[in-house]
C-alpha positions in Angstrom: 134.0 10.5 32.0 133.6 8.6 35.3 134.0 11.9 37.2 130.6 13.1 35.7 128.8 10.4 37.7 128.6 10.5 41.4 129.4 6.9 42.4 128.4 5.4 45.7 129.1 1.8 45.6 131.5 -0.5 43.8 133.1 -0.4 40.4 133.4 -3.7 38.4 135.0 -3.4 34.9 132.8 -1.3 32.6 130.0 -1.3 35.2 129.5 1.2 38.0 126.9 0.4 40.6 125.1 3.2 42.6 121.6 3.7 44.1 118.7 5.3 42.3 116.5 8.0 43.8 113.9 5.3 44.6 116.6 3.3 46.5 117.1 0.6 43.9 120.7 -0.2 43.0 121.6 1.2 39.5 124.2 0.1 37.1 126.0 2.4 34.7 127.0 0.7 31.5 129.5 2.2 29.2 128.9 1.5 25.5 130.8 3.3 22.7 131.7 6.2 25.0 128.1 6.7 26.2 126.9 6.1 29.7 123.6 4.3 30.3 122.1 4.2 33.8 119.9 1.2 34.4 118.3 -0.1 37.6 120.1 -3.3 38.5 117.1 -5.6 38.4 116.3 -4.4 34.9 119.9 -4.9 33.9 120.0 -8.4 35.3 116.7 -9.3 33.8 117.9 -8.1 30.4 121.1 -10.2 30.7 119.1 -13.3 31.7 116.7 -12.8 28.8 119.5 -12.4 26.4 121.2 -15.5 27.7 118.0 -17.5 27.4 117.4 -16.3 23.9 120.8 -17.4 22.8 120.3 -20.7 24.6 116.9 -21.4 22.9 118.1 -20.4 19.5 121.2 -22.6 19.8 119.1 -25.6 20.9 116.5 -25.1 18.1 119.4 -25.1 15.6 120.7 -28.4 17.1 117.3 -30.0 17.1 116.2 -29.1 13.6 115.6 -32.2 11.5 118.1 -32.7 8.7 115.5 -32.5 5.9 114.3 -29.1 7.1 117.7 -27.5 6.6 117.0 -26.6 3.0 113.8 -24.5 3.4 111.6 -27.4 4.3 112.5 -29.1 1.1 113.0 -32.9 1.5 115.7 -34.8 -0.2 113.5 -36.4 -2.8 110.9 -34.5 -4.9 108.3 -35.4 -7.6 108.0 -32.6 -10.2 105.0 -31.9 -12.5 105.2 -29.2 -15.1 102.1 -28.4 -17.1 99.7 -25.8 -18.5 96.1 -24.9 -17.8 95.1 -25.3 -21.5 96.6 -28.8 -21.8 94.0 -31.5 -21.5 96.4 -34.2 -20.3 97.9 -31.8 -17.7 94.4 -31.0 -16.3 93.5 -34.7 -16.3 96.6 -35.5 -14.3 95.9 -32.5 -12.0 92.4 -33.8 -11.4 93.1 -37.6 -11.1 96.8 -38.3 -10.6 98.0 -35.4 -8.5 95.9 -36.3 -5.5 97.4 -39.8 -5.6 100.9 -38.5 -5.8 100.3 -36.0 -3.0 98.8 -38.7 -0.8 101.9 -40.9 -1.4 104.1 -37.9 -0.7 102.4 -37.3 2.7 102.7 -41.0 3.6 106.3 -41.6 2.5 107.7 -38.1 3.1 108.7 -36.7 -0.3 107.9 -33.3 -1.7 105.5 -32.8 -4.6 106.0 -29.8 -6.8 103.2 -28.9 -9.3 104.2 -26.0 -11.7 101.5 -24.8 -14.1 101.4 -21.9 -16.6 98.4 -20.4 -18.4 99.2 -21.4 -22.0 101.0 -24.4 -23.5 102.5 -22.1 -26.2 104.5 -20.3 -23.5 106.5 -23.4 -22.5 109.3 -22.5 -25.0 109.6 -19.0 -23.4 112.6 -18.9 -21.1 111.4 -18.1 -17.6 107.8 -19.1 -18.2 107.7 -21.2 -15.1 109.4 -18.5 -12.9 111.9 -19.8 -10.3 111.1 -23.4 -11.2 112.0 -22.8 -14.9 115.8 -23.6 -14.8 115.1 -27.1 -13.4 112.6 -27.8 -16.2 115.1 -26.6 -18.8 117.8 -28.9 -17.3 115.3 -31.9 -17.4 114.3 -31.0 -21.0 117.9 -31.7 -22.1 117.2 -35.4 -21.4 114.0 -35.5 -23.5 113.4 -35.7 -27.2 110.4 -33.4 -27.0 109.7 -31.0 -24.1 105.9 -30.6 -24.1 103.6 -30.7 -21.1 102.9 -32.6 -19.1 106.5 -33.3 -17.9 107.3 -35.5 -14.9 110.7 -35.9 -13.3 112.3 -36.7 -10.0 115.0 -34.8 -8.1 117.2 -35.9 -5.3 119.0 -33.3 -3.1 118.2 -30.7 -5.7 119.7 -32.6 -8.6 117.7 -34.3 -11.4 117.6 -38.0 -10.7 115.4 -39.2 -13.5 113.2 -37.7 -16.2 110.0 -39.6 -17.2 108.5 -37.3 -19.8 104.7 -37.9 -19.9 104.7 -41.0 -17.7 103.7 -39.8 -14.2 103.2 -43.4 -12.8 106.8 -44.3 -13.6 108.0 -41.1 -12.0 105.9 -42.0 -8.9 107.4 -45.5 -8.8 110.9 -44.0 -9.0 110.3 -41.5 -6.2 108.7 -44.2 -4.0 111.7 -46.5 -4.5 114.1 -43.6 -3.5 112.3 -42.9 -0.2 111.8 -46.5 1.0 
């Protein structure tokens, strides 16, 4: 395979160095039985860029905050499950949710509001989409699962269920993050 290439210069491992027609040094790189001729400055530039990319990716992984490791989700979360045709749910969404979100911004906890169109669909498995299994798990700790439902999770696990009492859920989540 090397005999097919006229080599003027040195041979270092899998690389053969020769000059191009324009007078620039070229490097032949053997990959999977194929020969690629690359001008040396392009080859070196590609190696440096690859090294820098690996370096920056490694550093960014090391410097990522711990709470960002699970998709931006923080350790503690306040959950609200409701329906658009539920008057208490809409009253909380209008009056209470801004208070909870402001507290979440200030103290650093996540606020999850999950709403469906009709209250009658709460009993339908999967009605809340991806958030549905967590509601079903919290529902096991309640006598009656009917919106609005408020609960607190810590590291993805249910910490406490507060039924219809959003203020108590807010107090719990605030005590966990302080």
